N, CA, C, O and the ligand as a Tripos MOL2 file, in Angstrom:
@<TRIPOS>MOLECULE
protein
  309   307    78     0     0
PROTEIN
NO_CHARGES

@<TRIPOS>ATOM
      1 N           8.0300   17.8430   -7.9280 N.3       1 MET1
      2 CA          9.0310   16.8690   -7.9980 C.3       1 MET1
      3 C          10.3700   17.4950   -7.7970 C.2       1 MET1
      4 O          10.6460   18.5530   -8.3630 O.2       1 MET1
      5 N          11.2120   16.8860   -7.0130 N.am      2 SER2
      6 CA         12.5430   17.3200   -6.7950 C.3       2 SER2
      7 C          13.4770   16.1670   -6.4270 C.2       2 SER2
      8 O          13.0370   15.1520   -5.8870 O.2       2 SER2
      9 N          14.7820   16.3310   -6.7270 N.am      3 ILE3
     10 CA         15.7070   15.3540   -6.4250 C.3       3 ILE3
     11 C          16.5970   15.7370   -5.2730 C.2       3 ILE3
     12 O          17.2020   16.8060   -5.3510 O.2       3 ILE3
     13 N          16.7380   14.9710   -4.2100 N.am      4 ASP4
     14 CA         17.6150   15.1340   -3.1070 C.3       4 ASP4
     15 C          19.0290   14.6650   -3.5030 C.2       4 ASP4
     16 O          19.3020   13.4730   -3.6370 O.2       4 ASP4
     17 N          19.9160   15.6660   -3.6820 N.am      5 LYS5
     18 CA         21.2750   15.2800   -4.1700 C.3       5 LYS5
     19 C          22.2430   15.3890   -2.9690 C.2       5 LYS5
     20 O          23.4520   15.3590   -3.1970 O.2       5 LYS5
     21 N          21.7980   15.5090   -1.7480 N.am      6 SER6
     22 CA         22.6260   15.8430   -0.5750 C.3       6 SER6
     23 C          23.5390   14.5660   -0.1900 C.2       6 SER6
     24 O          24.6510   14.7210    0.3160 O.2       6 SER6
     25 N          23.0290   13.3750   -0.4470 N.am      7 GLY7
     26 CA         23.7680   12.2340   -0.0410 C.3       7 GLY7
     27 C          24.6350   11.6050   -1.1290 C.2       7 GLY7
     28 O          24.9560   12.2390   -2.1340 O.2       7 GLY7
     29 N          25.0020   10.3570   -0.9100 N.am      8 LYS8
     30 CA         25.8360    9.6350   -1.9690 C.3       8 LYS8
     31 C          25.0150    9.3520   -3.2290 C.2       8 LYS8
     32 O          25.5310    9.4550   -4.3420 O.2       8 LYS8
     33 N          23.7530    9.0010   -3.0590 N.am      9 TRP9
     34 CA         22.8540    8.6300   -4.1750 C.3       9 TRP9
     35 C          21.8020    9.7340   -4.3070 C.2       9 TRP9
     36 O          21.3420   10.3150   -3.3240 O.2       9 TRP9
     37 N          21.4350   10.0000   -5.5980 N.am     10 TRP10
     38 CA         20.3390   10.9280   -5.8600 C.3      10 TRP10
     39 C          19.0220   10.1960   -5.5440 C.2      10 TRP10
     40 O          18.8410    9.0460   -5.9440 O.2      10 TRP10
     41 N          18.1000   10.8680   -4.8210 N.am     11 ILE11
     42 CA         16.8510   10.2520   -4.4330 C.3      11 ILE11
     43 C          15.6780   11.1530   -4.9990 C.2      11 ILE11
     44 O          15.5080   12.2850   -4.5450 O.2      11 ILE11
     45 N          14.9290   10.6720   -5.9260 N.am     12 GLY12
     46 CA         13.8110   11.3510   -6.5340 C.3      12 GLY12
     47 C          12.5500   11.1890   -5.6950 C.2      12 GLY12
     48 O          12.4680   10.2980   -4.8500 O.2      12 GLY12
     49 N          11.5710   12.0510   -5.9320 N.am     13 SER13
     50 CA         10.2730   11.9440   -5.2110 C.3      13 SER13
     51 C           9.1920   11.4450   -6.1800 C.2      13 SER13
     52 O           8.0560   11.2170   -5.7640 O.2      13 SER13
     53 N           9.5280   11.2760   -7.4530 N.am     14 GLY14
     54 CA          8.5180   10.8270   -8.4000 C.3      14 GLY14
     55 C           9.2160   10.3840   -9.7150 C.2      14 GLY14
     56 O          10.3950   10.6770   -9.9100 O.2      14 GLY14
     57 N           8.5130    9.7010  -10.5850 N.am     15 SER15
     58 CA          9.0590    9.1780  -11.8160 C.3      15 SER15
     59 C           9.5270   10.2860  -12.7290 C.2      15 SER15
     60 O          10.4420   10.0400  -13.5150 O.2      15 SER15
     61 N           8.9740   11.4900  -12.6930 N.am     16 GLU16
     62 CA          9.4010   12.6050  -13.5720 C.3      16 GLU16
     63 C          10.8020   12.9970  -13.2700 C.2      16 GLU16
     64 O          11.4500   13.5900  -14.1330 O.2      16 GLU16
     65 N          11.3340   12.7050  -12.0820 N.am     17 ASP17
     66 CA         12.6670   13.0390  -11.6770 C.3      17 ASP17
     67 C          13.6800   12.2410  -12.5260 C.2      17 ASP17
     68 O          14.8180   12.6780  -12.6930 O.2      17 ASP17
     69 N          13.2890   11.1250  -13.0380 N.am     18 ILE18
     70 CA         14.1710   10.3140  -13.8740 C.3      18 ILE18
     71 C          14.6300   11.1100  -15.0760 C.2      18 ILE18
     72 O          15.7700   10.9610  -15.5160 O.2      18 ILE18
     73 N          13.7580   11.9600  -15.6190 N.am     19 LYS19
     74 CA         14.0810   12.7730  -16.8480 C.3      19 LYS19
     75 C          15.2990   13.6590  -16.5000 C.2      19 LYS19
     76 O          16.2910   13.6930  -17.2280 O.2      19 LYS19
     77 N          15.1890   14.3600  -15.3820 N.am     20 GLU20
     78 CA         16.3030   15.2920  -14.9680 C.3      20 GLU20
     79 C          17.5900   14.4950  -14.8120 C.2      20 GLU20
     80 O          18.6520   14.9020  -15.2820 O.2      20 GLU20
     81 N          17.4690   13.3020  -14.1120 N.am     21 TYR21
     82 CA         18.6860   12.4990  -13.8780 C.3      21 TYR21
     83 C          19.3290   12.0270  -15.1930 C.2      21 TYR21
     84 O          20.5500   12.0780  -15.3420 O.2      21 TYR21
     85 N          18.4940   11.5630  -16.1510 N.am     22 LEU22
     86 CA         18.9920   11.1400  -17.4360 C.3      22 LEU22
     87 C          19.6420   12.2990  -18.2520 C.2      22 LEU22
     88 O          20.6540   12.0870  -18.9210 O.2      22 LEU22
     89 N          19.0820   13.4670  -18.1940 N.am     23 GLU23
     90 CA         19.6940   14.5600  -18.9020 C.3      23 GLU23
     91 C          21.0040   14.9430  -18.3140 C.2      23 GLU23
     92 O          21.9160   15.2790  -19.0700 O.2      23 GLU23
     93 N          21.1740   14.9190  -16.9990 N.am     24 THR24
     94 CA         22.3880   15.2060  -16.3370 C.3      24 THR24
     95 C          23.4340   14.0950  -16.6750 C.2      24 THR24
     96 O          24.5770   14.3630  -17.0450 O.2      24 THR24
     97 N          22.9590   12.8460  -16.5220 N.am     25 TYR25
     98 CA         23.8020   11.6650  -16.6780 C.3      25 TYR25
     99 C          24.4180   11.6380  -18.1030 C.2      25 TYR25
    100 O          25.5840   11.2790  -18.2640 O.2      25 TYR25
    101 N          23.6360   12.0160  -19.1220 N.am     26 SER26
    102 CA         23.9970   11.8230  -20.4760 C.3      26 SER26
    103 C          24.5980   13.1140  -21.1010 C.2      26 SER26
    104 O          24.9740   13.1060  -22.2730 O.2      26 SER26
    105 N          24.6880   14.2030  -20.3360 N.am     27 ALA27
    106 CA         25.1210   15.5060  -20.8830 C.3      27 ALA27
    107 C          26.4950   15.4490  -21.5370 C.2      27 ALA27
    108 O          26.7360   16.1260  -22.5370 O.2      27 ALA27
    109 N          27.3850   14.6560  -20.9890 N.am     28 GLY28
    110 CA         28.7200   14.6430  -21.5660 C.3      28 GLY28
    111 C          29.0090   13.6450  -22.6310 C.2      28 GLY28
    112 O          30.1520   13.5100  -23.0670 O.2      28 GLY28
    113 N          27.9480   12.9040  -23.0860 N.am     29 GLY29
    114 CA         28.1450   11.8920  -24.0910 C.3      29 GLY29
    115 C          26.9990   11.8010  -25.0650 C.2      29 GLY29
    116 O          26.6530   12.7630  -25.7500 O.2      29 GLY29
    117 N          26.3950   10.5700  -25.1110 N.am     30 TYR30
    118 CA         25.3320   10.2650  -26.0100 C.3      30 TYR30
    119 C          24.0220   10.7910  -25.3930 C.2      30 TYR30
    120 O          23.3380   10.0710  -24.6660 O.2      30 TYR30
    121 N          23.6950   12.0210  -25.6850 N.am     31 LYS31
    122 CA         22.7040   12.7310  -24.9260 C.3      31 LYS31
    123 C          21.2710   12.1600  -25.1000 C.2      31 LYS31
    124 O          20.8270   11.8640  -26.2090 O.2      31 LYS31
    125 N          20.6010   12.0270  -23.9950 N.am     32 SER32
    126 CA         19.2110   11.5760  -24.0940 C.3      32 SER32
    127 C          18.3030   12.6040  -24.6670 C.2      32 SER32
    128 O          18.4900   13.7790  -24.3530 O.2      32 SER32
    129 N          17.3540   12.2860  -25.4620 N.am     33 SER33
    130 CA         16.5360   13.3210  -26.1230 C.3      33 SER33
    131 C          15.0240   13.0850  -25.8280 C.2      33 SER33
    132 O          14.1970   13.9050  -26.2270 O.2      33 SER33
    133 N          14.6810   12.0570  -25.1860 N.am     34 ASP34
    134 CA         13.2500   11.8700  -24.9550 C.3      34 ASP34
    135 C          13.0590   11.0310  -23.6150 C.2      34 ASP34
    136 O          13.9170   10.2410  -23.2210 O.2      34 ASP34
    137 N          11.9490   11.2530  -22.9980 N.am     35 PHE35
    138 CA         11.6630   10.4820  -21.7750 C.3      35 PHE35
    139 C          10.2030   10.0900  -21.7630 C.2      35 PHE35
    140 O           9.3480   10.9250  -22.0570 O.2      35 PHE35
    141 N           9.8920    8.8790  -21.4410 N.am     36 ARG36
    142 CA          8.4600    8.4450  -21.3450 C.3      36 ARG36
    143 C           8.3480    7.5960  -20.1610 C.2      36 ARG36
    144 O           9.2600    6.8210  -19.8730 O.2      36 ARG36
    145 N           7.2530    7.6950  -19.4360 N.am     37 SER37
    146 CA          6.9650    6.7650  -18.3290 C.3      37 SER37
    147 C           6.5370    5.4600  -18.8990 C.2      37 SER37
    148 O           5.7600    5.3770  -19.8500 O.2      37 SER37
    149 N           7.1010    4.3860  -18.2520 N.am     38 ALA38
    150 CA          6.7610    3.0260  -18.7180 C.3      38 ALA38
    151 C           5.6680    2.4880  -17.9220 C.2      38 ALA38
    152 O           5.5180    2.8300  -16.7490 O.2      38 ALA38
    153 N           4.8280    1.5850  -18.5620 N.am     39 LYS39
    154 CA          3.8060    0.8500  -17.8630 C.3      39 LYS39
    155 C           3.7060   -0.5160  -18.4520 C.2      39 LYS39
    156 O           3.6220   -0.6740  -19.6700 O.2      39 LYS39
    157 N           3.7150   -1.5370  -17.5750 N.am     40 CYS40
    158 CA          3.7040   -2.9330  -17.9300 C.3      40 CYS40
    159 C           2.3250   -3.3080  -18.4230 C.2      40 CYS40
    160 O           1.3600   -2.6200  -18.0920 O.2      40 CYS40
    161 N           2.1890   -4.3740  -19.2020 N.am     41 THR41
    162 CA          0.8700   -4.8130  -19.6660 C.3      41 THR41
    163 C           0.0490   -5.2810  -18.5430 C.2      41 THR41
    164 O          -1.1620   -5.4050  -18.7230 O.2      41 THR41
    165 N           0.6090   -5.5720  -17.3280 N.am     42 CYS42
    166 CA         -0.1910   -5.9870  -16.1320 C.3      42 CYS42
    167 C          -0.6890   -4.7730  -15.4290 C.2      42 CYS42
    168 O          -1.5110   -4.9180  -14.5240 O.2      42 CYS42
    169 N          -0.2420   -3.5170  -15.7830 N.am     43 GLY43
    170 CA         -0.7830   -2.3140  -15.2110 C.3      43 GLY43
    171 C           0.2190   -1.7020  -14.1800 C.2      43 GLY43
    172 O          -0.0060   -0.5750  -13.7380 O.2      43 GLY43
    173 N           1.3080   -2.4000  -13.7890 N.am     44 SER44
    174 CA          2.2660   -1.8520  -12.9160 C.3      44 SER44
    175 C           3.1940   -0.8080  -13.5540 C.2      44 SER44
    176 O           3.4820   -0.9070  -14.7460 O.2      44 SER44
    177 N           3.6660    0.1780  -12.8010 N.am     45 ASP45
    178 CA          4.6140    1.1220  -13.3530 C.3      45 ASP45
    179 C           5.8170    1.1710  -12.4860 C.2      45 ASP45
    180 O           6.5000    2.1930  -12.4330 O.2      45 ASP45
    181 N           6.1120    0.0710  -11.7840 N.am     46 ILE46
    182 CA          7.2750   -0.0010  -10.9170 C.3      46 ILE46
    183 C           8.2210   -1.1850  -11.4230 C.2      46 ILE46
    184 O           7.8000   -2.3330  -11.5680 O.2      46 ILE46
    185 N           9.5010   -0.8110  -11.6700 N.am     47 PHE47
    186 CA         10.3330   -1.8110  -12.3210 C.3      47 PHE47
    187 C          11.7380   -1.8510  -11.6230 C.2      47 PHE47
    188 O          12.2220   -0.8790  -11.0440 O.2      47 PHE47
    189 N          12.3050   -3.0010  -11.7310 N.am     48 TYR48
    190 CA         13.8080   -3.0750  -11.4730 C.3      48 TYR48
    191 C          14.5120   -2.6310  -12.7040 C.2      48 TYR48
    192 O          14.0390   -2.9480  -13.7960 O.2      48 TYR48
    193 N          15.6500   -1.8930  -12.6220 N.am     49 LEU49
    194 CA         16.3880   -1.4790  -13.7840 C.3      49 LEU49
    195 C          17.7190   -2.1140  -13.7660 C.2      49 LEU49
    196 O          18.4310   -2.0240  -12.7650 O.2      49 LEU49
    197 N          18.0950   -2.7620  -14.8380 N.am     50 PHE50
    198 CA         19.4250   -3.3690  -15.0240 C.3      50 PHE50
    199 C          20.0630   -2.6520  -16.1470 C.2      50 PHE50
    200 O          19.5490   -2.6040  -17.2640 O.2      50 PHE50
    201 N          21.2200   -2.0770  -15.8330 N.am     51 ALA51
    202 CA         21.9650   -1.2260  -16.8740 C.3      51 ALA51
    203 C          23.3720   -1.6340  -16.9000 C.2      51 ALA51
    204 O          23.9710   -1.9680  -15.8780 O.2      51 ALA51
    205 N          23.9420   -1.6050  -18.1610 N.am     52 ASP52
    206 CA         25.3550   -1.9370  -18.3000 C.3      52 ASP52
    207 C          26.0210   -0.6970  -18.9410 C.2      52 ASP52
    208 O          25.8420   -0.4510  -20.1340 O.2      52 ASP52
    209 N          26.7720    0.0650  -18.1680 N.am     53 ASP53
    210 CA         27.3860    1.2250  -18.6580 C.3      53 ASP53
    211 C          28.4260    0.9670  -19.7510 C.2      53 ASP53
    212 O          28.5720    1.7850  -20.6590 O.2      53 ASP53
    213 N          29.1170   -0.1020  -19.6870 N.am     54 ASP54
    214 CA         30.1150   -0.4580  -20.6630 C.3      54 ASP54
    215 C          29.4810   -0.6700  -22.0610 C.2      54 ASP54
    216 O          29.9630   -0.1420  -23.0630 O.2      54 ASP54
    217 N          28.4460   -1.4170  -22.0890 N.am     55 GLU55
    218 CA         27.7070   -1.7570  -23.3760 C.3      55 GLU55
    219 C          26.6970   -0.6990  -23.7650 C.2      55 GLU55
    220 O          26.2210   -0.6870  -24.9000 O.2      55 GLU55
    221 N          26.3590    0.1950  -22.8370 N.am     56 GLY56
    222 CA         25.3410    1.1790  -23.0990 C.3      56 GLY56
    223 C          23.8950    0.6390  -23.3570 C.2      56 GLY56
    224 O          23.1920    1.0690  -24.2710 O.2      56 GLY56
    225 N          23.5120   -0.3210  -22.4950 N.am     57 CYS57
    226 CA         22.2620   -0.9800  -22.7630 C.3      57 CYS57
    227 C          21.5020   -1.1250  -21.3440 C.2      57 CYS57
    228 O          22.1190   -1.0710  -20.2800 O.2      57 CYS57
    229 N          20.1820   -1.3050  -21.4240 N.am     58 ALA58
    230 CA         19.4580   -1.4030  -20.1520 C.3      58 ALA58
    231 C          18.1910   -2.2350  -20.4160 C.2      58 ALA58
    232 O          17.6590   -2.3300  -21.5220 O.2      58 ALA58
    233 N          17.7650   -2.8250  -19.2960 N.am     59 LYS59
    234 CA         16.5550   -3.6860  -19.2900 C.3      59 LYS59
    235 C          15.7470   -3.4030  -18.1070 C.2      59 LYS59
    236 O          16.2900   -3.2270  -17.0170 O.2      59 LYS59
    237 N          14.4050   -3.3450  -18.2660 N.am     60 ARG60
    238 CA         13.5520   -3.1300  -17.0280 C.3      60 ARG60
    239 C          12.7760   -4.4720  -16.8170 C.2      60 ARG60
    240 O          12.3970   -5.1640  -17.7610 O.2      60 ARG60
    241 N          12.5820   -4.7680  -15.5670 N.am     61 THR61
    242 CA         11.7760   -5.9930  -15.1390 C.3      61 THR61
    243 C          10.7060   -5.5560  -14.1680 C.2      61 THR61
    244 O          10.9820   -4.9950  -13.1080 O.2      61 THR61
    245 N           9.4500   -5.8360  -14.5700 N.am     62 CYS62
    246 CA          8.3170   -5.4870  -13.7270 C.3      62 CYS62
    247 C           8.3770   -6.2170  -12.3910 C.2      62 CYS62
    248 O           8.5870   -7.4280  -12.3300 O.2      62 CYS62
    249 N           8.1850   -5.4370  -11.3090 N.am     63 ILE63
    250 CA          8.2750   -6.0690  -10.0000 C.3      63 ILE63
    251 C           6.9860   -6.8890   -9.6520 C.2      63 ILE63
    252 O           6.9450   -7.7480   -8.7710 O.2      63 ILE63
    253 N           5.9700   -6.5280  -10.4290 N.am     64 SER64
    254 CA          4.6300   -7.2580  -10.1450 C.3      64 SER64
    255 C           4.5400   -8.5880  -10.7570 C.2      64 SER64
    256 O           4.2510   -9.5730  -10.0780 O.2      64 SER64
    257 N           4.7930   -8.6580  -12.1100 N.am     65 CYS65
    258 CA          4.6640   -9.8900  -12.8510 C.3      65 CYS65
    259 C           5.9390  -10.5400  -13.3600 C.2      65 CYS65
    260 O           5.9320  -11.6710  -13.8470 O.2      65 CYS65
    261 N           7.0710   -9.7750  -13.2310 N.am     66 GLY66
    262 CA          8.3930  -10.2730  -13.6240 C.3      66 GLY66
    263 C           8.7620  -10.1780  -15.0870 C.2      66 GLY66
    264 O           9.8350  -10.6320  -15.4840 O.2      66 GLY66
    265 N           7.8600   -9.5750  -15.9280 N.am     67 MET67
    266 CA          8.1180   -9.4890  -17.3670 C.3      67 MET67
    267 C           9.2640   -8.4940  -17.6190 C.2      67 MET67
    268 O           9.3160   -7.3920  -17.0730 O.2      67 MET67
    269 N          10.1830   -8.9640  -18.4880 N.am     68 SER68
    270 CA         11.4140   -8.0960  -18.7730 C.3      68 SER68
    271 C          11.2450   -7.4150  -20.1930 C.2      68 SER68
    272 O          10.6180   -7.9730  -21.0930 O.2      68 SER68
    273 N          11.8030   -6.2610  -20.3270 N.am     69 HIS69
    274 CA         11.7610   -5.5250  -21.6070 C.3      69 HIS69
    275 C          13.0310   -4.7400  -21.7570 C.2      69 HIS69
    276 O          13.4040   -3.9330  -20.9060 O.2      69 HIS69
    277 N          13.7040   -5.0070  -22.9000 N.am     70 PHE70
    278 CA         14.8610   -4.2240  -23.2200 C.3      70 PHE70
    279 C          14.4520   -2.7790  -23.6460 C.2      70 PHE70
    280 O          13.4940   -2.5570  -24.3860 O.2      70 PHE70
    281 N          15.2490   -1.8290  -23.1230 N.am     71 ILE71
    282 CA         14.9640   -0.3500  -23.4020 C.3      71 ILE71
    283 C          15.5890    0.0860  -24.6350 C.2      71 ILE71
    284 O          16.7770   -0.1480  -24.8580 O.2      71 ILE71
    285 N          14.8010    0.7410  -25.4850 N.am     72 CYS72
    286 CA         15.2460    1.1850  -26.8230 C.3      72 CYS72
    287 C          15.9200    0.0280  -27.6660 C.2      72 CYS72
    288 O          15.3220   -1.0240  -27.8890 O.2      72 CYS72
    289 N          17.1720    0.2780  -28.1100 N.am     73 ASP73
    290 CA         17.8570   -0.8240  -28.9310 C.3      73 ASP73
    291 C          18.7690   -1.6360  -28.1890 C.2      73 ASP73
    292 O          19.6970   -2.2200  -28.7480 O.2      73 ASP73
    293 N          18.5290   -1.7140  -26.8100 N.am     74 SER74
    294 CA         19.4440   -2.4900  -25.9280 C.3      74 SER74
    295 C          19.5760   -3.9700  -26.2910 C.2      74 SER74
    296 O          20.6370   -4.5590  -26.0840 O.2      74 SER74
    297 N          18.5370   -4.5680  -26.8200 N.am     75 GLU75
    298 CA         18.5610   -5.9550  -27.0920 C.3      75 GLU75
    299 C          19.6630   -6.3550  -28.0860 C.2      75 GLU75
    300 O          20.1780   -7.4720  -28.0260 O.2      75 GLU75
    301 N          20.0270   -5.4240  -29.0160 N.am     76 GLU76
    302 CA         21.0390   -5.6540  -29.9750 C.3      76 GLU76
    303 C          22.4010   -5.7780  -29.3650 C.2      76 GLU76
    304 O          23.3130   -6.3200  -29.9900 O.2      76 GLU76
    305 N          22.5700   -5.2750  -28.1190 N.am     77 TYR77
    306 CA         23.8680   -5.2930  -27.4040 C.3      77 TYR77
    307 C          23.9390   -6.3680  -26.3450 C.2      77 TYR77
    308 O          24.9580   -6.5020  -25.6690 O.2      77 TYR77
    309 ZN          3.9900   -6.5300  -15.0770 Zn       78 ZN78
@<TRIPOS>BOND
     1     1     2 1
     2     2     3 1
     3     3     4 2
     4     3     5 am
     5     5     6 1
     6     6     7 1
     7     7     8 2
     8     7     9 am
     9     9    10 1
    10    10    11 1
    11    11    12 2
    12    11    13 am
    13    13    14 1
    14    14    15 1
    15    15    16 2
    16    15    17 am
    17    17    18 1
    18    18    19 1
    19    19    20 2
    20    19    21 am
    21    21    22 1
    22    22    23 1
    23    23    24 2
    24    23    25 am
    25    25    26 1
    26    26    27 1
    27    27    28 2
    28    27    29 am
    29    29    30 1
    30    30    31 1
    31    31    32 2
    32    31    33 am
    33    33    34 1
    34    34    35 1
    35    35    36 2
    36    35    37 am
    37    37    38 1
    38    38    39 1
    39    39    40 2
    40    39    41 am
    41    41    42 1
    42    42    43 1
    43    43    44 2
    44    43    45 am
    45    45    46 1
    46    46    47 1
    47    47    48 2
    48    47    49 am
    49    49    50 1
    50    50    51 1
    51    51    52 2
    52    51    53 am
    53    53    54 1
    54    54    55 1
    55    55    56 2
    56    55    57 am
    57    57    58 1
    58    58    59 1
    59    59    60 2
    60    59    61 am
    61    61    62 1
    62    62    63 1
    63    63    64 2
    64    63    65 am
    65    65    66 1
    66    66    67 1
    67    67    68 2
    68    67    69 am
    69    69    70 1
    70    70    71 1
    71    71    72 2
    72    71    73 am
    73    73    74 1
    74    74    75 1
    75    75    76 2
    76    75    77 am
    77    77    78 1
    78    78    79 1
    79    79    80 2
    80    79    81 am
    81    81    82 1
    82    82    83 1
    83    83    84 2
    84    83    85 am
    85    85    86 1
    86    86    87 1
    87    87    88 2
    88    87    89 am
    89    89    90 1
    90    90    91 1
    91    91    92 2
    92    91    93 am
    93    93    94 1
    94    94    95 1
    95    95    96 2
    96    95    97 am
    97    97    98 1
    98    98    99 1
    99    99   100 2
   100    99   101 am
   101   101   102 1
   102   102   103 1
   103   103   104 2
   104   103   105 am
   105   105   106 1
   106   106   107 1
   107   107   108 2
   108   107   109 am
   109   109   110 1
   110   110   111 1
   111   111   112 2
   112   111   113 am
   113   113   114 1
   114   114   115 1
   115   115   116 2
   116   115   117 am
   117   117   118 1
   118   118   119 1
   119   119   120 2
   120   119   121 am
   121   121   122 1
   122   122   123 1
   123   123   124 2
   124   123   125 am
   125   125   126 1
   126   126   127 1
   127   127   128 2
   128   127   129 am
   129   129   130 1
   130   130   131 1
   131   131   132 2
   132   131   133 am
   133   133   134 1
   134   134   135 1
   135   135   136 2
   136   135   137 am
   137   137   138 1
   138   138   139 1
   139   139   140 2
   140   139   141 am
   141   141   142 1
   142   142   143 1
   143   143   144 2
   144   143   145 am
   145   145   146 1
   146   146   147 1
   147   147   148 2
   148   147   149 am
   149   149   150 1
   150   150   151 1
   151   151   152 2
   152   151   153 am
   153   153   154 1
   154   154   155 1
   155   155   156 2
   156   155   157 am
   157   157   158 1
   158   158   159 1
   159   159   160 2
   160   159   161 am
   161   161   162 1
   162   162   163 1
   163   163   164 2
   164   163   165 am
   165   165   166 1
   166   166   167 1
   167   167   168 2
   168   167   169 am
   169   169   170 1
   170   170   171 1
   171   171   172 2
   172   171   173 am
   173   173   174 1
   174   174   175 1
   175   175   176 2
   176   175   177 am
   177   177   178 1
   178   178   179 1
   179   179   180 2
   180   179   181 am
   181   181   182 1
   182   182   183 1
   183   183   184 2
   184   183   185 am
   185   185   186 1
   186   186   187 1
   187   187   188 2
   188   187   189 am
   189   189   190 1
   190   190   191 1
   191   191   192 2
   192   191   193 am
   193   193   194 1
   194   194   195 1
   195   195   196 2
   196   195   197 am
   197   197   198 1
   198   198   199 1
   199   199   200 2
   200   199   201 am
   201   201   202 1
   202   202   203 1
   203   203   204 2
   204   203   205 am
   205   205   206 1
   206   206   207 1
   207   207   208 2
   208   207   209 am
   209   209   210 1
   210   210   211 1
   211   211   212 2
   212   211   213 am
   213   213   214 1
   214   214   215 1
   215   215   216 2
   216   215   217 am
   217   217   218 1
   218   218   219 1
   219   219   220 2
   220   219   221 am
   221   221   222 1
   222   222   223 1
   223   223   224 2
   224   223   225 am
   225   225   226 1
   226   226   227 1
   227   227   228 2
   228   227   229 am
   229   229   230 1
   230   230   231 1
   231   231   232 2
   232   231   233 am
   233   233   234 1
   234   234   235 1
   235   235   236 2
   236   235   237 am
   237   237   238 1
   238   238   239 1
   239   239   240 2
   240   239   241 am
   241   241   242 1
   242   242   243 1
   243   243   244 2
   244   243   245 am
   245   245   246 1
   246   246   247 1
   247   247   248 2
   248   247   249 am
   249   249   250 1
   250   250   251 1
   251   251   252 2
   252   251   253 am
   253   253   254 1
   254   254   255 1
   255   255   256 2
   256   255   257 am
   257   257   258 1
   258   258   259 1
   259   259   260 2
   260   259   261 am
   261   261   262 1
   262   262   263 1
   263   263   264 2
   264   263   265 am
   265   265   266 1
   266   266   267 1
   267   267   268 2
   268   267   269 am
   269   269   270 1
   270   270   271 1
   271   271   272 2
   272   271   273 am
   273   273   274 1
   274   274   275 1
   275   275   276 2
   276   275   277 am
   277   277   278 1
   278   278   279 1
   279   279   280 2
   280   279   281 am
   281   281   282 1
   282   282   283 1
   283   283   284 2
   284   283   285 am
   285   285   286 1
   286   286   287 1
   287   287   288 2
   288   287   289 am
   289   289   290 1
   290   290   291 1
   291   291   292 2
   292   291   293 am
   293   293   294 1
   294   294   295 1
   295   295   296 2
   296   295   297 am
   297   297   298 1
   298   298   299 1
   299   299   300 2
   300   299   301 am
   301   301   302 1
   302   302   303 1
   303   303   304 2
   304   303   305 am
   305   305   306 1
   306   306   307 1
   307   307   308 2
@<TRIPOS>SUBSTRUCTURE
     1 MET1         2 RESIDUE 1 A MET
     2 SER2         6 RESIDUE 1 A SER
     3 ILE3        10 RESIDUE 1 A ILE
     4 ASP4        14 RESIDUE 1 A ASP
     5 LYS5        18 RESIDUE 1 A LYS
     6 SER6        22 RESIDUE 1 A SER
     7 GLY7        26 RESIDUE 1 A GLY
     8 LYS8        30 RESIDUE 1 A LYS
     9 TRP9        34 RESIDUE 1 A TRP
    10 TRP10       38 RESIDUE 1 A TRP
    11 ILE11       42 RESIDUE 1 A ILE
    12 GLY12       46 RESIDUE 1 A GLY
    13 SER13       50 RESIDUE 1 A SER
    14 GLY14       54 RESIDUE 1 A GLY
    15 SER15       58 RESIDUE 1 A SER
    16 GLU16       62 RESIDUE 1 A GLU
    17 ASP17       66 RESIDUE 1 A ASP
    18 ILE18       70 RESIDUE 1 A ILE
    19 LYS19       74 RESIDUE 1 A LYS
    20 GLU20       78 RESIDUE 1 A GLU
    21 TYR21       82 RESIDUE 1 A TYR
    22 LEU22       86 RESIDUE 1 A LEU
    23 GLU23       90 RESIDUE 1 A GLU
    24 THR24       94 RESIDUE 1 A THR
    25 TYR25       98 RESIDUE 1 A TYR
    26 SER26      102 RESIDUE 1 A SER
    27 ALA27      106 RESIDUE 1 A ALA
    28 GLY28      110 RESIDUE 1 A GLY
    29 GLY29      114 RESIDUE 1 A GLY
    30 TYR30      118 RESIDUE 1 A TYR
    31 LYS31      122 RESIDUE 1 A LYS
    32 SER32      126 RESIDUE 1 A SER
    33 SER33      130 RESIDUE 1 A SER
    34 ASP34      134 RESIDUE 1 A ASP
    35 PHE35      138 RESIDUE 1 A PHE
    36 ARG36      142 RESIDUE 1 A ARG
    37 SER37      146 RESIDUE 1 A SER
    38 ALA38      150 RESIDUE 1 A ALA
    39 LYS39      154 RESIDUE 1 A LYS
    40 CYS40      158 RESIDUE 1 A CYS
    41 THR41      162 RESIDUE 1 A THR
    42 CYS42      166 RESIDUE 1 A CYS
    43 GLY43      170 RESIDUE 1 A GLY
    44 SER44      174 RESIDUE 1 A SER
    45 ASP45      178 RESIDUE 1 A ASP
    46 ILE46      182 RESIDUE 1 A ILE
    47 PHE47      186 RESIDUE 1 A PHE
    48 TYR48      190 RESIDUE 1 A TYR
    49 LEU49      194 RESIDUE 1 A LEU
    50 PHE50      198 RESIDUE 1 A PHE
    51 ALA51      202 RESIDUE 1 A ALA
    52 ASP52      206 RESIDUE 1 A ASP
    53 ASP53      210 RESIDUE 1 A ASP
    54 ASP54      214 RESIDUE 1 A ASP
    55 GLU55      218 RESIDUE 1 A GLU
    56 GLY56      222 RESIDUE 1 A GLY
    57 CYS57      226 RESIDUE 1 A CYS
    58 ALA58      230 RESIDUE 1 A ALA
    59 LYS59      234 RESIDUE 1 A LYS
    60 ARG60      238 RESIDUE 1 A ARG
    61 THR61      242 RESIDUE 1 A THR
    62 CYS62      246 RESIDUE 1 A CYS
    63 ILE63      250 RESIDUE 1 A ILE
    64 SER64      254 RESIDUE 1 A SER
    65 CYS65      258 RESIDUE 1 A CYS
    66 GLY66      262 RESIDUE 1 A GLY
    67 MET67      266 RESIDUE 1 A MET
    68 SER68      270 RESIDUE 1 A SER
    69 HIS69      274 RESIDUE 1 A HIS
    70 PHE70      278 RESIDUE 1 A PHE
    71 ILE71      282 RESIDUE 1 A ILE
    72 CYS72      286 RESIDUE 1 A CYS
    73 ASP73      290 RESIDUE 1 A ASP
    74 SER74      294 RESIDUE 1 A SER
    75 GLU75      298 RESIDUE 1 A GLU
    76 GLU76      302 RESIDUE 1 A GLU
    77 TYR77      306 RESIDUE 1 A TYR
    78 ZN78       309 GROUP 0 **** ****
């Protein structure tokens, strides 16, 4: 797994690249300490990610069945 950082956006080659991205993204603030791959109850592991930098919350929505799930304590915000 590796991340192509040559363009405007980082492009990963697999889901494990998300861990490196989150560690870099959070290094200057509220540091991430854990990473787990997510899997929907329908079996899919591909999601849309909705994130709000200002509120510090995120939600994932399964592209297969449309089920949404708040990440960690995001629902409180
Ligand atoms: Zn699903």
